[in-house]
C-alpha positions, -999 to 999 in steps of 0.1 A, spaced: -399 497 -208 -434 500 -218 -463 476 -208 -467 471 -247 -431 459 -251 -433 437 -222 -464 420 -232 -449 416 -269 -415 405 -258 -433 378 -230 -453 366 -259 -425 360 -285 -402 343 -260 -434 320 -248 -438 315 -286 -402 297 -287 -407 275 -258 -443 266 -273 -425 253 -300 -399 234 -279 -429 217 -260 -447 207 -290 -413 188 -300 -405 170 -267 -441 162 -258 -450 147 -292 -436 117 -315 -442 132 -346 -448 163 -362 -468 173 -394 -439 187 -415 -469 199 -442 -482 220 -416 -449 234 -406 -443 242 -441 -478 262 -445 -467 280 -412 -432 289 -426 -445 297 -461 -472 320 -445 -446 336 -419 -422 341 -448 -447 362 -468 -460 382 -436 -422 391 -426 -410 404 -468 -442 421 -466 -437 440 -434 -399 447 -442 -408 461 -480 -435 483 -469 -428 496 -438 -395 487 -420 -372 499 -450 -393 531 -455 -393 542 -418 -355 535 -413 -348 558 -444 -371 584 -431 -356 585 -398 -317 575 -407 -316 586 -444 -293 568 -466 -269 555 -441 -300 534 -428 -295 518 -459 -260 507 -453 -268 497 -417 -295 474 -429 -272 458 -455 -246 452 -424 -272 436 -403 -282 413 -433 -246 404 -437 -237 396 -399 -267 373 -397 -257 356 -429 -222 350 -416 -232 339 -383 -260 316 -397 -232 300 -425 -203 297 -400 -221 292 -365 -252 280 -373 -247 263 -408 -268 230 -400 -297 247 -387 -331 248 -405 -366 256 -396 -379 222 -394 -375 191 -372 -344 173 -372 -344 136 -380 -307 128 -384 -282 124 -355 -259 157 -351 -229 165 -327 -235 186 -295 -211 210 -312 -235 214 -341 -266 220 -315 -246 245 -295 -232 263 -325 -268 270 -340 -281 283 -312 -252 306 -307 -256 316 -345 -294 320 -337 -290 344 -305 -282 375 -327 -313 372 -347 -336 366 -319 -321 395 -301 -329 416 -332 -365 406 -328 -363 425 -300 -350 453 -315 -375 453 -342 -404 452 -317 -392 480 -295 -381 503 -324 -416 498 -344 -431 506 -314 -412 541 -311 -428 549 -348 -463 540 -337 -486 512 -319 -498 497 -351 -466 493 -367 -455 480 -335 -486 453 -333 -476 444 -368 -441 439 -363 -448 418 -334 -472 394 -352 -443 389 -380 -421 382 -351 -445 357 -336 -453 340 -367 -419 324 -367 -411 319 -334 -429 289 -330 -411 269 -359 -380 284 -343 -384 270 -310 -394 240 -326 -362 236 -350 -338 245 -321 -352 221 -294 -352 190 -318 -320 198 -331 -307 197 -296 -326 161 -290 -310 148 -323 -274 157 -306 -286 133 -274 -297 161 -252 -323 152 -228 -357 173 -228 -348 199 -203 -319 208 -224 -339 212 -253 -363 232 -239 -338 255 -222 -322 260 -257 -355 274 -268 -358 294 -237 -326 312 -242 -339 324 -280 -369 338 -261 -346 354 -234 -325 367 -264 -355 387 -277 -365 399 -241 -332 415 -241 -334 432 -277 -365 448 -262 -349 461 -231 -315 472 -243 -332 493 -273 -347 512 -246 -316 517 -228 -289 522 -257 -292 554 -280 -273 535 -308 -301 508 -310 -329 536 -306 -310 554 -337 -305 523 -359 -329 496 -345 -354 500 -376 -321 498 -400 -311 468 -382 -343 454 -380 -350 456 -414 -319 440 -428 -325 409 -401 -363 406 -410 -355 405 -446 -332 378 -437 -351 354 -421 -380 357 -443 -362 354 -475 -330 338 -470 -338 314 -441 -376 307 -445 -383 307 -482 -357 280 -490 -371 258 -465 -403 255 -487 -393 266 -521 -384 229 -538 -417 214 -524 -443 206 -548 -481 216 -548 -501 244 -550 -507 247 -511 -472 262 -503 -473 292 -531 -507 301 -521 -496 302 -480 -471 326 -491 -492 346 -512 -517 346 -483 -488 358 -457 -485 386 -480 -521 395 -484 -525 389 -444 -501 417 -440 -518 444 -463 -551 435 -448 -537 442 -412 -518 470 -422 -549 486 -440 -574 479 -406 -545 491 -385 -541 527 -404 
């Protein structure tokens, strides 16, 4: 495990925990600010997937990489809509059952694990791509930690358990980095898996969260996310 992998994994996990801290230490959270963060993250995630993760996966894995990416997308879709179907990237304000909160956590663990796979796999391509993918992961980690911790609180869990739930997501990301270094299957297919899951998170998880919101600030933030990725990509080359 390289120093860059270790730092990126720790920072991503820390962002999950920071999102939880924001919930358990404040009585109210600005939903508008959260929508802006989500739309920015969505633009960045979709851009990195289309412009770099998919092309690099195809170069290294050929046409089979497209199938791997599709399977990864479908697996996350199935887990999110069976185990974590009540989860959304926002603060939970309605009372939910403990089963709902735990199932949402289990459903999220797969995609947070792949966050780690994405970081480690992209670093194997180049340090610049690794940095860009890390930023993409980092942008949705804070809202993710915020959402899962607020879901646990809505289910009646204490602050410690809500914080622990977010920490579990961070730990899954670290595990993804570690296992990518150890398992040949992840080294061969990691970019394709990351492409499928990252597209799901950006297009199927984040975009629906703000798609129905009115006003120009949300779509402008989404476009800024795309532009930000293009600018960062240009500077990194």
